MARTOR-116260 format. One record per residue: x, y, z of N, C-alpha, C in turn. Coordinates in steps of 0.02 Angstrom, whole numbers, padded with zeros to 5 digits, always signed. Example, Ala and Ser with C-alpha at 12.3 -4.5 7.8 and 13.67 -1.06 7.14 Angstrom:
<sites>
+00660-00284+00390+00615-00225+00390+00660-00165+00390;+00642-00112+00354+00684-00053+00357+00645+00002+00394;
</sites>
This chain:
<sites>
+01847-01625-04569+01870-01649-04633+01823-01703-04660;+01823-01710-04726+01778-01757-04758+01818-01799-04808;+01805-01864-04809+01839-01910-04855+01795-01917-04918;+01823-01903-04975+01786-01910-05038+01783-01984-05058;+01725-02006-05080+01714-02076-05102+01746-02126-05054;+01728-02119-04990+01760-02159-04938+01752-02234-04949;+01693-02256-04971+01680-02327-04976+01721-02362-05031;+01752-02323-05075+01793-02353-05128+01862-02372-05103;+01879-02352-05041+01946-02366-05014+01950-02435-04982;+01894-02466-04968+01895-02529-04932+01923-02586-04973;+01956-02633-04939+01982-02694-04971+01935-02752-04958;+01915-02786-05012+01867-02841-05005+01901-02903-04978;+01866-02940-04937+01891-03003-04909+01859-03063-04942;+01804-03052-04978+01770-03107-05013+01777-03096-05089;+01767-03149-05126+01764-03143-05199+01693-03124-05219;+01687-03067-05252+01621-03042-05272+01621-03032-05347;+01570-03060-05380+01564-03056-05452+01503-03015-05471;+01507-02982-05529+01450-02944-05553+01449-02946-05629;+01390-02933-05656+01383-02932-05729+01423-02875-05759;+01443-02884-05820+01479-02831-05855+01434-02771-05863;+01458-02711-05846+01416-02651-05850+01398-02635-05922;+01339-02606-05931+01315-02587-05998+01364-02537-06030;+01379-02549-06093+01426-02506-06129+01498-02528-06124;+01512-02576-06079+01580-02601-06071+01583-02677-06075;+01537-02706-06113+01534-02779-06120+01590-02802-06168;+01627-02852-06146+01680-02881-06188+01647-02920-06245;+01659-02897-06307+01627-02928-06365+01649-03000-06375;+01711-03015-06355+01736-03083-06364+01707-03130-06310;+01694-03103-06252+01668-03145-06196+01608-03111-06164;+01553-03105-06201+01494-03069-06175+01461-03103-06116;+01473-03168-06108+01441-03205-06054+01484-03209-05991;+01542-03180-05994+01585-03180-05935+01561-03128-05883;+01585-03136-05822+01569-03088-05769+01633-03056-05744;+01626-03002-05708+01684-02966-05680+01693-02985-05606;+01756-02986-05584+01771-02996-05513+01797-02930-05484;+01767-02908-05430+01786-02845-05399+01853-02851-05363;+01895-02801-05372+01957-02797-05334+01951-02750-05275;+01905-02702-05279+01894-02653-05226+01819-02648-05212;+01803-02622-05154+01732-02615-05136+01699-02559-05176;+01634-02563-05183+01595-02513-05219+01537-02490-05176;+01511-02432-05192+01450-02408-05160+01393-02456-05178;+01353-02474-05130+01298-02520-05141+01310-02588-05113;+01373-02606-05101+01388-02670-05070+01376-02666-04995;+01349-02718-04967+01337-02718-04895+01402-02718-04855;+01456-02742-04887+01521-02744-04852+01556-02676-04852;+01537-02631-04896+01576-02570-04906+01586-02528-04844;+01533-02513-04804+01544-02472-04744+01592-02504-04695;+01585-02570-04685+01628-02605-04638+01701-02606-04663;+01710-02619-04727+01778-02622-04754+01813-02554-04752;+01774-02501-04763+01803-02434-04757+01825-02421-04686;+01784-02440-04638+01801-02429-04568+01863-02467-04548;+01870-02529-04572+01929-02569-04556+01992-02539-04588;+01984-02513-04649+02040-02480-04683+02063-02419-04643;+02015-02378-04621+02033-02318-04584+02062-02336-04516;+02036-02387-04484+02062-02408-04419+02135-02430-04425;+02151-02467-04476+02221-02488-04487+02266-02428-04498;+02241-02379-04536+02279-02318-04550+02294-02280-04485;+02244-02272-04442+02254-02235-04380+02301-02271-04332;+02296-02337-04330+02340-02375-04285+02412-02373-04309;+02422-02369-04374+02490-02361-04401+02521-02294-04381;+02478-02246-04367+02502-02180-04343+02508-02179-04266;+02502-02238-04235+02509-02245-04162+02451-02215-04123;+02393-02208-04156+02333-02186-04120+02302-02245-04085;+02271-02232-04029+02233-02283-03992+02159-02275-04008;+02125-02331-04015+02053-02331-04026+02018-02341-03959;+01972-02298-03944+01938-02303-03879+01901-02369-03872;+01906-02399-03814+01870-02461-03800+01796-02447-03784;+01780-02384-03771+01712-02366-03752+01673-02334-03809;+01708-02307-03858+01677-02278-03917+01723-02291-03976;+01704-02336-04020+01748-02358-04074+01759-02305-04128;+01724-02249-04123+01734-02195-04171+01781-02141-04145;+01811-02153-04087+01857-02104-04057+01928-02131-04058;+01974-02092-04087+02045-02108-04088+02083-02053-04051;+02136-02072-04015+02174-02022-03978+02245-02046-03966;+02288-01999-03954+02356-02015-03932+02386-01953-03898;+02439-01965-03860+02474-01911-03826+02546-01908-03853;+02566-01848-03872+02634-01835-03896+02666-01784-03849;+02714-01806-03809+02746-01762-03759+02693-01729-03715;+02648-01770-03689+02593-01748-03644+02542-01703-03678;+02546-01698-03744+02498-01657-03781+02449-01703-03817;+02383-01698-03802+02335-01744-03832+02312-01721-03901;+02291-01769-03941+02257-01755-04005+02203-01807-04013;+02144-01784-04034+02086-01828-04040+02058-01824-04111;+02033-01880-04135+01996-01883-04198+01931-01921-04187;+01875-01890-04205+01810-01921-04199+01784-01934-04270;+01764-01996-04283+01743-02017-04350+01669-02033-04351;+01634-02008-04401+01565-02027-04414+01560-02044-04489;+01562-02108-04504+01563-02134-04573+01624-02105-04610;+01614-02050-04647+01670-02019-04683+01683-01947-04661;+01647-01925-04610+01658-01858-04582+01699-01863-04518;+01743-01816-04508+01785-01820-04448+01800-01750-04420;+01808-01750-04354+01830-01690-04318+01897-01704-04286;+01942-01656-04289+02008-01662-04258+02015-01607-04206;+02037-01626-04146+02045-01577-04092+02110-01589-04056;+02145-01534-04041+02207-01538-04003+02228-01467-03983;+02261-01460-03925+02289-01395-03907+02348-01375-03952;+02375-01424-03988+02434-01412-04030+02414-01408-04104;+02424-01351-04134+02411-01343-04205+02459-01385-04247;+02519-01396-04221+02568-01437-04257+02544-01508-04264;+02516-01536-04210+02490-01605-04213+02431-01610-04261;+02389-01560-04261+02331-01560-04306+02354-01559-04379;+02401-01514-04394+02426-01508-04463+02461-01573-04486;+02498-01603-04441+02532-01666-04457+02482-01721-04474;+02429-01726-04434+02378-01777-04448+02341-01762-04513;+02326-01699-04525+02293-01681-04587+02335-01700-04648;+02399-01687-04644+02443-01705-04700+02446-01780-04712;+02447-01818-04658+02447-01891-04665+02382-01916-04696;+02326-01885-04676+02262-01905-04706+02260-01889-04780;+02285-01831-04799+02284-01811-04870+02330-01855-04913;+02383-01882-04882+02428-01926-04920+02395-01993-04936;+02350-02015-04893+02321-02082-04901+02251-02082-04930;+02214-02027-04920+02146-02023-04945+02135-01955-04979;+02086-01954-05024+02067-01891-05054+02022-01855-05005;+02047-01801-04976+02012-01767-04921+01986-01699-04943;+01934-01677-04908+01909-01609-04915+01914-01575-04848;+01958-01525-04844+01969-01489-04781+01919-01433-04776;+01874-01437-04727+01821-01388-04718+01840-01332-04669;+01903-01332-04647+01926-01279-04602+01902-01289-04531;+01898-01234-04493+01875-01238-04424+01804-01266-04421;+01791-01307-04372+01725-01340-04366+01671-01288-04353;+01622-01286-04398+01565-01241-04390+01499-01280-04387;+01499-01339-04415+01438-01380-04415+01457-01453-04420;+01422-01495-04383+01432-01567-04386+01366-01602-04371;+01346-01646-04416+01285-01686-04408+01224-01643-04393;+01218-01587-04426+01160-01543-04418+01164-01497-04358;+01219-01499-04320+01228-01456-04262+01277-01401-04278;+01260-01340-04258+01305-01283-04268+01354-01277-04210;+01416-01261-04225+01468-01253-04175+01491-01181-04175;+01476-01144-04122+01495-01074-04117+01547-01066-04062;+01606-01045-04082+01661-01039-04034+01673-00966-04016;+01678-00954-03951+01695-00888-03924+01763-00894-03891;+01815-00877-03929+01883-00885-03903+01898-00838-03845;+01866-00779-03846+01878-00730-03794+01856-00756-03726;+01797-00788-03724+01770-00814-03662+01781-00889-03654;+01817-00919-03701+01834-00991-03698+01772-01034-03691;+01724-01023-03736+01663-01063-03735+01648-01090-03805;+01612-01145-03808+01586-01173-03870+01511-01183-03862;+01473-01155-03907+01400-01159-03903+01375-01207-03958;+01347-01263-03936+01320-01313-03982+01245-01303-03987;+01220-01292-04047+01148-01277-04054+01122-01301-04122;+01056-01299-04128+01022-01318-04191+00970-01265-04208;+00990-01202-04204+00944-01147-04215+00914-01149-04285;+00956-01158-04335+00930-01161-04404+00887-01222-04415;+00905-01278-04383+00865-01339-04389+00795-01329-04360;+00791-01296-04302+00726-01282-04272+00683-01240-04318;+00712-01189-04348+00674-01146-04394+00647-01186-04453;+00688-01232-04479+00666-01273-04535+00610-01320-04515;+00614-01348-04454+00562-01393-04431+00496-01356-04422;+00498-01297-04392+00437-01257-04382+00407-01238-04449;+00448-01220-04497+00423-01202-04563+00394-01262-04599;+00425-01320-04590+00403-01381-04623+00332-01400-04602;+00316-01389-04539+00250-01407-04513+00204-01346-04504;+00223-01290-04535+00182-01229-04536+00165-01205-04465;+00215-01206-04422+00206-01186-04352+00247-01124-04334;+00280-01093-04383+00325-01038-04366+00289-00976-04341;+00225-00969-04356+00187-00911-04334+00138-00927-04278;+00143-00986-04249+00098-01006-04195+00117-00970-04130;+00071-00972-04082+00083-00941-04017+00131-00983-03976;+00186-00954-03951+00235-00993-03913+00207-01017-03846;+00235-01072-03821+00219-01097-03754+00282-01098-03712;+00274-01102-03647+00331-01096-03601+00356-01163-03576;+00321-01218-03590+00341-01284-03567+00335-01333-03624;+00375-01387-03625+00372-01436-03680+00306-01475-03682;+00281-01494-03624+00219-01533-03621+00182-01513-03558;+00124-01482-03565+00087-01456-03508+00053-01513-03470;+00036-01499-03407+00007-01549-03363-00063-01570-03384;-00098-01529-03422-00167-01547-03440-00170-01600-03495;-00113-01617-03525-00113-01671-03575-00108-01738-03539;-00162-01775-03537-00164-01841-03507-00169-01892-03564;-00114-01908-03594-00113-01949-03655-00119-02023-03639;-00156-02059-03682-00165-02131-03675-00188-02160-03741;-00190-02227-03745-00211-02261-03806-00284-02251-03822;-00324-02239-03771-00396-02229-03782-00411-02167-03825;-00362-02124-03832-00371-02064-03872-00354-02075-03946;-00335-02136-03963-00320-02153-04033-00385-02155-04073;-00381-02148-04139-00441-02148-04181-00481-02213-04174;-00547-02206-04170-00591-02264-04164-00635-02274-04225;-00659-02220-04254-00703-02225-04313-00661-02219-04376;-00690-02241-04432-00656-02237-04496-00643-02164-04516;-00690-02120-04497-00682-02049-04513-00622-02020-04476;-00614-02039-04412-00557-02014-04373-00491-02042-04401;-00492-02105-04422-00431-02136-04449-00410-02103-04514;-00459-02088-04557-00443-02054-04620-00417-01984-04608;-00444-01951-04557-00421-01884-04541-00348-01885-04517;-00331-01933-04474-00263-01936-04446-00212-01960-04497;-00234-01994-04550-00187-02015-04602-00156-01955-04637;-00192-01899-04637-00167-01838-04669-00122-01797-04624;-00116-01818-04561-00075-01781-04512-00004-01810-04512;+00048-01769-04520+00118-01793-04522+00146-01806-04453;+00111-01847-04414+00131-01858-04344+00200-01891-04340;+00209-01947-04375+00272-01984-04371+00330-01941-04396;+00318-01904-04449+00370-01860-04477+00391-01807-04426;+00342-01778-04392+00357-01727-04342+00394-01756-04282;+00375-01817-04261+00409-01850-04206+00482-01862-04224;+00495-01886-04284+00564-01897-04305+00605-01833-04305;+00574-01778-04324+00609-01713-04326+00628-01690-04256;+00581-01693-04209+00597-01670-04141+00640-01720-04103;+00637-01784-04122+00678-01834-04089+00752-01822-04105;+00767-01805-04168+00837-01790-04185+00861-01729-04147;+00817-01680-04139+00834-01621-04100+00848-01639-04028;+00807-01683-04000+00813-01702-03930+00879-01739-03916;+00897-01787-03959+00957-01827-03946+01021-01787-03958;+01016-01731-03993+01076-01693-04010+01092-01638-03961;+01045-01592-03950+01061-01532-03909+01005-01511-03861;+00950-01548-03858+00893-01523-03819+00869-01574-03767;+00904-01580-03710+00881-01625-03657+00815-01603-03626;+00796-01540-03634+00735-01515-03602+00672-01543-03633;+00675-01571-03693+00615-01598-03724+00615-01675-03723;+00661-01705-03686+00667-01778-03686+00604-01812-03661;+00576-01787-03606+00516-01819-03579+00457-01812-03626;+00448-01754-03655+00392-01743-03701+00398-01788-03762;+00457-01794-03790+00467-01837-03849+00455-01910-03831;+00477-01930-03771+00466-01999-03749+00392-02015-03744;+00353-01968-03717+00281-01980-03711+00246-01982-03778;+00263-01936-03822+00229-01930-03886+00247-01984-03935;+00308-02010-03932+00330-02060-03980+00296-02128-03970;+00264-02138-03913+00230-02202-03901+00169-02211-03946;+00144-02157-03974+00082-02160-04013+00093-02150-04087;+00153-02162-04111+00169-02151-04181+00127-02196-04227;+00114-02258-04206+00078-02305-04249+00004-02291-04253;-00024-02256-04204-00097-02245-04204-00113-02182-04164;-00088-02125-04188-00098-02062-04153-00167-02034-04165;-00194-02003-04112-00259-01970-04117-00252-01895-04113;-00309-01861-04116-00309-01787-04115-00276-01760-04051;-00291-01788-03990-00257-01762-03930-00181-01769-03933;-00158-01824-03963-00085-01833-03969-00055-01781-04016;-00090-01767-04071-00066-01717-04118-00067-01647-04087;-00118-01633-04046-00121-01569-04012-00061-01561-03964;-00044-01615-03930+00014-01613-03884+00079-01603-03922;+00084-01634-03980+00144-01626-04021+00150-01555-04047;+00094-01526-04067+00096-01456-04089+00114-01410-04031;+00093-01428-03971+00113-01389-03911+00189-01389-03904;+00219-01448-03915+00292-01453-03911+00325-01410-03965;+00298-01410-04025+00325-01368-04078+00320-01294-04060;+00266-01276-04028+00257-01207-04006+00309-01189-03952;+00327-01238-03911+00380-01227-03861+00447-01212-03895;+00458-01245-03952+00521-01234-03988+00524-01164-04018;+00466-01133-04030+00466-01064-04055+00499-01018-04003;+00482-01029-03940+00508-00986-03887+00580-01002-03869;+00600-01066-03875+00666-01087-03852+00712-01108-03910;+00696-01086-03970+00735-01107-04028+00807-01086-04027;+00824-01033-03989+00892-01008-03988+00935-01039-03933;+00909-01088-03899+00946-01119-03844+00988-01177-03869;+01033-01200-03827+01076-01256-03844+01120-01274-03784;+01177-01302-03797+01223-01323-03744+01287-01283-03749;+01306-01251-03695+01367-01210-03695+01421-01244-03652;+01477-01257-03683+01534-01288-03649+01584-01235-03630;+01605-01237-03567+01654-01188-03542+01714-01224-03512;+01765-01186-03497+01823-01214-03463+01804-01238-03394;+01835-01292-03372+01822-01317-03304+01864-01276-03255;+01830-01236-03215+01865-01191-03169+01891-01226-03107;+01861-01282-03090+01879-01317-03028+01891-01391-03041;+01926-01406-03094+01939-01476-03111+01880-01507-03148;+01894-01561-03183+01842-01596-03222+01799-01637-03175;+01734-01622-03174+01687-01657-03131+01630-01685-03173;+01618-01749-03165+01561-01782-03197+01506-01788-03145;+01451-01753-03155+01396-01750-03107+01331-01772-03142;+01294-01815-03109+01231-01839-03136+01173-01823-03091;+01113-01822-03121+01051-01811-03084+01001-01863-03109;+00967-01896-03063+00920-01948-03082+00854-01938-03046;+00800-01954-03080+00733-01948-03051+00687-01997-03086;+00629-02008-03058+00579-02051-03089+00510-02023-03077;+00463-02044-03118+00392-02025-03111+00353-02090-03103;+00328-02102-03043+00298-02166-03027+00231-02177-03062;+00226-02232-03099+00164-02255-03130+00129-02201-03171;+00168-02161-03206+00139-02105-03243+00108-02126-03309;+00127-02185-03335+00099-02208-03399+00028-02234-03388;-00020-02202-03418-00090-02219-03407-00111-02284-03441;-00071-02308-03488-00089-02369-03524-00072-02432-03486;-00013-02434-03454+00007-02495-03418+00038-02481-03350;+00037-02418-03328+00061-02397-03262+00135-02410-03251;+00173-02407-03304+00245-02409-03295+00271-02340-03276;+00327-02338-03242+00357-02275-03220+00407-02251-03272;+00427-02188-03265+00475-02157-03311+00541-02145-03276;+00595-02164-03309+00663-02149-03286+00690-02089-03324;+00718-02042-03287+00751-01984-03319+00817-01971-03284;+00868-01959-03324+00932-01939-03294+00969-01894-03343;+01017-01858-03316+01060-01814-03356+01128-01812-03324;+01180-01809-03364+01249-01802-03339+01280-01739-03368;+01316-01704-03325+01349-01642-03346+01424-01648-03336;+01461-01616-03379+01533-01612-03373+01552-01538-03371;+01578-01516-03315+01595-01445-03306+01534-01401-03319;+01475-01424-03299+01415-01384-03304+01375-01392-03367;+01400-01427-03417+01364-01435-03481+01340-01506-03490;+01279-01514-03514+01251-01581-03524+01289-01620-03577;+01304-01682-03562+01337-01725-03611+01299-01790-03623;+01252-01807-03580+01213-01868-03589+01148-01862-03551;+01093-01886-03582+01028-01882-03549+00981-01935-03578;+00930-01951-03539+00880-02000-03561+00816-01990-03521;+00760-02003-03554+00695-02005-03520+00653-02057-03556;+00639-02113-03522+00601-02166-03555+00566-02209-03502;+00516-02247-03526+00478-02291-03481+00522-02348-03457;+00510-02368-03395+00546-02426-03368+00518-02490-03398;+00559-02542-03399+00539-02605-03431+00489-02645-03390;+00488-02634-03325+00442-02671-03281+00398-02622-03244;+00345-02649-03214+00299-02608-03174+00324-02606-03103;+00344-02547-03080+00367-02538-03011+00307-02536-02965;+00314-02565-02905+00259-02569-02858+00261-02514-02805;+00311-02471-02808+00315-02416-02760+00360-02361-02789;+00356-02302-02760+00400-02248-02783+00473-02265-02769;+00485-02299-02714+00554-02319-02697+00582-02365-02750;+00542-02414-02771+00565-02461-02822+00577-02425-02888;+00534-02379-02906+00542-02341-02968+00606-02300-02966;+00620-02269-02908+00680-02229-02901+00743-02273-02903;+00739-02333-02874+00796-02378-02874+00812-02401-02945;+00760-02418-02983+00770-02439-03052+00800-02382-03093;+00776-02321-03081+00803-02263-03117+00876-02252-03099;+00893-02260-03035+00962-02251-03014+01008-02302-03046;+00984-02364-03052+01023-02416-03084+01039-02398-03157;+00988-02373-03193+00999-02353-03262+01048-02295-03267;+01043-02248-03220+01090-02192-03220+01161-02215-03206;+01169-02262-03161+01236-02287-03145+01266-02325-03204;+01225-02360-03242+01250-02395-03301+01280-02345-03351;+01245-02289-03360+01270-02237-03405+01333-02205-03375;+01333-02196-03309+01391-02165-03276+01454-02208-03283;+01445-02274-03282+01503-02319-03290+01535-02308-03359;+01492-02301-03410+01518-02291-03478+01552-02222-03484;+01520-02171-03457+01548-02104-03461+01614-02099-03423;+01616-02129-03364+01678-02128-03325+01733-02165-03363;+01714-02220-03395+01763-02260-03432+01796-02221-03488;+01755-02188-03528+01783-02152-03586+01821-02090-03565;+01797-02055-03514+01833-01995-03491+01898-02012-03455;+01899-02068-03419+01960-02089-03386+02011-02115-03437;+01985-02148-03489+02029-02177-03540+02069-02123-03577;+02037-02066-03590+02072-02013-03627+02108-01965-03579;+02106-01980-03514+02144-01941-03466+02111-01878-03441;+02045-01873-03449+02010-01812-03428+01983-01815-03357;+01965-01874-03334+01930-01880-03270+01972-01918-03220;+01985-01886-03164+02022-01918-03110+01981-01923-03047;+01926-01885-03043+01884-01885-02984+01830-01939-02990;+01800-01955-02933+01744-02001-02933+01681-01967-02960;+01633-02008-02979+01571-01982-03009+01520-01970-02953;+01483-01915-02958+01429-01899-02911+01363-01901-02948;+01315-01939-02921+01248-01943-02950+01199-01921-02896;+01163-01867-02907+01115-01841-02858+01047-01874-02868;+01015-01890-02812+00948-01918-02812+00906-01882-02758;+00841-01876-02770+00798-01844-02721+00758-01894-02680;+00776-01959-02684+00740-02011-02647+00784-02040-02593;+00767-02023-02530+00806-02049-02473+00801-02125-02468;+00741-02152-02481+00731-02224-02473+00772-02264-02523;+00773-02243-02586+00812-02280-02636+00886-02273-02623;+00908-02216-02597+00978-02208-02580+00999-02257-02526;+00956-02267-02476+00972-02314-02423+00976-02385-02449;+00932-02403-02496+00934-02470-02526+00999-02479-02565;+01018-02427-02601+01080-02430-02640+01141-02439-02595;+01141-02405-02538+01198-02409-02493+01198-02474-02453;+01139-02502-02440+01134-02562-02399+01078-02606-02427;+01093-02646-02478+01041-02684-02513+01018-02746-02475;+00985-02736-02419+00959-02792-02380+00892-02814-02407;+00873-02876-02391+00809-02903-02413+00758-02897-02357;+00699-02872-02375+00643-02875-02329+00579-02876-02371;+00522-02878-02337+00459-02890-02372+00445-02840-02428;+00467-02779-02420+00450-02728-02470+00499-02723-02528;+00556-02757-02523+00605-02752-02577+00627-02819-02606;+00608-02874-02575+00636-02939-02597+00613-02959-02666;+00559-02928-02692+00535-02945-02758+00570-02907-02814;+00607-02855-02797+00637-02813-02848+00689-02854-02887;+00680-02857-02952+00721-02901-02994+00795-02883-02990;+00810-02819-02988+00881-02799-02987+00915-02823-02923;+00878-02819-02868+00907-02841-02804+00911-02917-02800;+00862-02951-02829+00858-03023-02823+00917-03058-02856;+00949-03024-02904+01005-03054-02940+01072-03039-02907;+01072-03008-02849+01134-02993-02816+01136-02921-02792;+01194-02897-02770+01198-02829-02745+01186-02776-02797;+01194-02793-02861+01178-02745-02914+01235-02698-02929;+01229-02665-02987+01282-02621-03011+01290-02560-02966;+01234-02535-02938+01237-02475-02896+01278-02488-02834;+01260-02541-02799+01295-02557-02736+01369-02574-02749;+01383-02608-02805+01452-02626-02821+01495-02565-02832;+01468-02515-02868+01506-02454-02880+01517-02413-02816;+01466-02413-02774+01471-02374-02712+01518-02409-02662;+01516-02475-02662+01560-02513-02618+01633-02501-02637;+01645-02497-02702+01713-02483-02727+01733-02410-02720;+01686-02369-02696+01697-02297-02686+01714-02261-02751;+01686-02286-02806+01696-02254-02870+01642-02201-02883;+01583-02213-02854+01526-02167-02863+01501-02143-02796;+01474-02082-02796+01439-02056-02738+01366-02046-02756;+01322-02057-02707+01250-02050-02719+01220-02007-02663;+01233-01942-02663+01205-01898-02611+01133-01880-02625;+01098-01860-02573+01028-01837-02580+01027-01763-02597;+00979-01743-02637+00971-01673-02654+00897-01656-02650;+00883-01597-02626+00814-01574-02621+00790-01551-02689;+00743-01587-02719+00725-01576-02788+00689-01510-02800;+00663-01478-02747+00627-01415-02757+00666-01356-02728;+00728-01367-02712+00768-01312-02685+00813-01282-02738;+00878-01276-02721+00924-01245-02768+00937-01288-02829;+00928-01354-02820+00938-01400-02876+00885-01389-02930;+00907-01380-02991+00861-01370-03047+00861-01433-03089;+00802-01465-03097+00797-01526-03137+00818-01513-03208;+00859-01556-03235+00879-01550-03305+00827-01581-03351;+00803-01638-03332+00751-01671-03372+00694-01688-03325;+00638-01655-03333+00580-01668-03291+00547-01733-03313;+00540-01782-03268+00507-01845-03287+00431-01840-03280;+00404-01781-03289+00332-01771-03283+00313-01707-03319;+00250-01699-03337+00229-01635-03369+00239-01577-03321;+00251-01518-03348+00264-01460-03307+00202-01417-03299;+00198-01382-03243+00143-01337-03230+00154-01271-03266;+00110-01222-03253+00115-01159-03288+00174-01116-03268;+00203-01128-03208+00260-01088-03185+00317-01134-03165;+00348-01167-03213+00401-01215-03195+00466-01180-03177;+00508-01217-03141+00576-01192-03131+00611-01194-03198;+00658-01149-03210+00690-01147-03275+00726-01212-03292;+00715-01241-03351+00747-01304-03369+00815-01293-03402;+00851-01241-03381+00915-01226-03413+00964-01282-03403;+01011-01288-03450+01057-01344-03444+01127-01321-03424;+01130-01272-03378+01194-01253-03347+01189-01269-03273;+01235-01310-03249+01233-01332-03180+01288-01299-03139;+01274-01273-03079+01326-01245-03038+01379-01297-03022;+01442-01277-03019+01496-01323-03003+01491-01346-02930;+01467-01302-02887+01462-01320-02816+01402-01366-02805;+01408-01410-02756+01353-01454-02740+01298-01414-02706;+01235-01435-02714+01179-01399-02683+01186-01396-02608;+01165-01341-02579+01169-01333-02507+01115-01373-02472;+01128-01391-02411+01081-01430-02373+01021-01387-02354;+00959-01412-02361+00900-01372-02347+00891-01360-02272;+00851-01312-02256+00835-01298-02187+00790-01352-02160;+00777-01351-02095+00734-01402-02065+00664-01400-02094;+00642-01341-02113+00574-01336-02142+00570-01371-02210;+00627-01384-02240+00628-01414-02306+00656-01485-02305;+00660-01516-02246+00685-01584-02242+00637-01631-02277;+00663-01684-02310+00621-01729-02348+00577-01773-02304;+00523-01796-02332+00480-01843-02299+00514-01911-02300;+00530-01941-02242+00566-02004-02241+00528-02061-02273;+00462-02053-02282+00423-02107-02313+00426-02104-02389;+00455-02050-02417+00458-02042-02491+00506-02092-02522;
</sites>
């Protein structure tokens, strides 16, 4: 549903004056000004006042506002849930009960001028395809990908099988040096293309997270090699444009499962490592990230520990919101392929090789605290076995494992002795 002229509903808390509008000047008092009684479009207060007005309305209907996401409202009526998600003036309503949905819609229409768009088919540029027979929802941006490829004249290019190939060794030294090179790159829509693929990445495409993270570093001064790598990514979208995230019924209870990995000192400019993680709910991705770490790690173990800390921070938030709405009752599992960092997380002792780590120096840390409370599990997983990486924190070779975003509900099986990990890793 959509609220018409939403910002006009807000109530002002300050006295705001404006000049008399042209064509409506009071002839008797032409030098007087007007005082606003309601908010208007263009005022900096308008978005906030609209949100406060809507929040009051929802609370009067006995809805609870999530403490973890202020745009989520929910309540239970006779054990039947109903949810409303708000984005400025657009909203989605979900509930197993059609009666509850209709009741909320009627209340909204009584208080605001609403536009009912029917069953959800699109939200924020994402298409929603529902298969009631198989009880699945497919979230995708197929039409958006086609528009992006057409915008940058890449729709007829040769497809690639990976987002960013291993032969791209990007760095600042590849930025333009001569005036001729700088003038040439000014004509290249590098920043525009990065913005287009970044929106795609944060919405439905965790598989391009690492590539976008690498390429976005050079937006201010991109060179020809950077542009070639970005076109490679666009060519990858040609092949994978029909993919997305498919949500299915939880066959074995609601399980929040995460995977975390790092790429040690992969940044050629300052040797910082990359953190990558992804979280799935009933096999479908719901949260992911791939970005450079804030500090320079001195070992693979330290890089993995920092990455695990970032993943646990996200897991705390996800567990909070899912538990709040009554969806999650089990503990969270986060898989890691680093035996050494797992041991540090379980037993954060100080010794010569770890005493400098900033996260450890400030105390036991968020990872150890969650594990001590038995809220999270951190098992080891063989990264080259049955486990399929969701977000690769490194460029892929010519024959990568499939980066699909469907995760088996069962935990990965233990590898054979021939596949046991190197304890020094």
